[in-house]
N, C-alpha and C positions, 0 to 999 in steps of 0.2 A: 289261308293262303288253300289255294285252289287249281290243280290242273285240268285243263282239261282238253277231250281228243288229242288221246298220244299214242302214236302208232310206237309199239310195244317188240313186231316184227316177233312177236312171244318169250321175251323175257323181259321184263319191265325194271331197269338196274337206275338205283339212286346211286349217283356216284360222286364221290368226292374231284371231282376234276384237277385238281391241286397237286393230291397224292400222286390220283392215279399218273403224274409228267415227272413226279418226281421216282412212284416205284418202276416205272417203264423206259429209265433213263438207262438203266443197266441189266435190263431184263427179256427176250423174247419171251413173246404172249403165249399164254399154253392155251387151242381151240378145246382140248378135255374141254368138255361143261360136263357139271358146276367143279370136277377136283380141279380143274386146272385156275379157279377162280379163289380158290380154299384160300391161298394167303391175302388176298387182297379182303375177303370176308375177317378172318380172324385180328386183322390192324383197322377193322372198321373202315376203310375206303371206299368200299364197295355195300351195297343188301341188292335180294336182288328175289322176284316174284316171277315164275312162271305162269304164262296169263295166257290173252286170245290173245291173235297178229294184235290187238287194240285196245285201249284203255278207254271207256267215257269218261271218268272225271276222278280225282286222289285230292280228296280232302286231307288237312294238315290239322290237328289242333295239340296244346298243348296240357290244355285244361282235361281229363278221364269222365270230370263229372256232365261234360257235354255230351256224352257216348251215348244217346239212347238203345238200351240191349235189342229192346225189342226189334229195332230194324236192322241193326248189323251183328255181322256174329264176328267169335274174335278168334285170329289164327294162328298159337301158342308159337314163339319163333322168340330165340336169347338177340337176335343178329342188331347191331349197332350200325351208326354212325360217328365217326370221328371228325369232327372240325376245328379247326384252329381261325384266331383273326386272321382275315385276306384269305382263307380260302373257300374256292366256288361247291358247290353242290348242288347238283343236276340230274334231271329226268331223264336219261338217253335212252335209244333204241337199243337194240344190241345187235345192229349190222353197222351203224356210229362207236359203238364200242370197241370193238372188236378192231374195227380198220381204224380207229384213232387208235387204240394198245398194239395194231400188230403194226399197221405204217406208219406212223408216226411217234411209237415212243409214248405212248399216255397224251399228246400233246392235242387237246381237244380243237383248238383254234387252228393248229395246222392242218388236222382234218380236214375242218369245214375249207381254208380256204382255198386245196387240192381238189375238195367233192365238187365244191359248188358249181363251179360251170357246167359239171355233165347234168348236175342233177337240173339247174334250170332247161338246158337242152329238152330235156328229158322232160319237164314240167312246159306245157303247150299255153298255159295262164297268164307268162309271163314273169321275167323276173323275179327272183327273190331276194336281199339284199342280207349278208351276212348277220346283218343286227335281229332284220326278220326269223332269220332261219333260228339262230338263238334263241329266241324269245319264245316261237311259236313249236319249233321242236326238239328244244335242247331247252326247256322252263330250269331256271334257276329256282333252286328251291332256297327259303330265307330260313339258317337256322344260325343262333347264335353261338357264337366257340365255346366247345366243350364237346361233354360224349354222352351221344344221345339212342337208348332203346328204340327200337321201332316198334310199336306195337301195333299190328295190321289187321284189319277187321275189314268183314266186304259184306254188300246187302244182301239181307237176308234174300228180300226175294228179286230178281231181277227181271226187270218185264224182257220178255223172249224177244225183242228186235233190238235191244240195246246191246251194248258193251258192258264188261264188267265196273264195278265203281268200287271204290276204299277209299277207308279212310283212314289214315295212319295217325297214330295218338303217340307224341313225344315226349320219351320222358326221356325227362336228365337223371344219370346215375353218375355215382361218384368213382368208379372203378370196374373193370370188365372183366366176370370171368373166366377165360379163353375156353374151360371146358365144356364150358355148356352152350358156345357158338354153332351151332346150326347149317354143317360146310352141304347138308342137301337146303335148298330154296324152296321156299315152301311152293306150292303147286294152286292156284287159284285160279277157276273156270267160271264162265257163265254157262 
């Protein structure tokens, strides 16, 4: 699975949008970054990486042996995502994530329904459908149900004119040691 050309607005968020909707159904969004997201990190609802404004590409692999250690640099973190059958996990920009959680109680679809008309007005190249917006701006990350530790790698040598690239090794784990959760997000820039 490969995601390309992600606008992160400085924070790449992998979010279980199903669990966000459940979590914020009775809670207020806390804008205090990153501390306001600590409970989401502890519960495996989100994984965050502080980045440049955009990310060129994110590759996902389930097979650690496919990772070329001469090309990729490992960034140690214990953080994970938890997915249950029927959950949607998506790459979400910081702006979409905060608006979804604050204004729409974690409901990503409600956020897109309310913001797409304005986005289309500002986008002079024609109207984008909701389906297109989800596909290209909020891509689905297809992971099976389970608890997945996200082992994050970045290219050792980035091209000076390109945005950063990541490789995420999804490692299935049976349980989570909450004391190992990294509440300060990884900071990786090109």
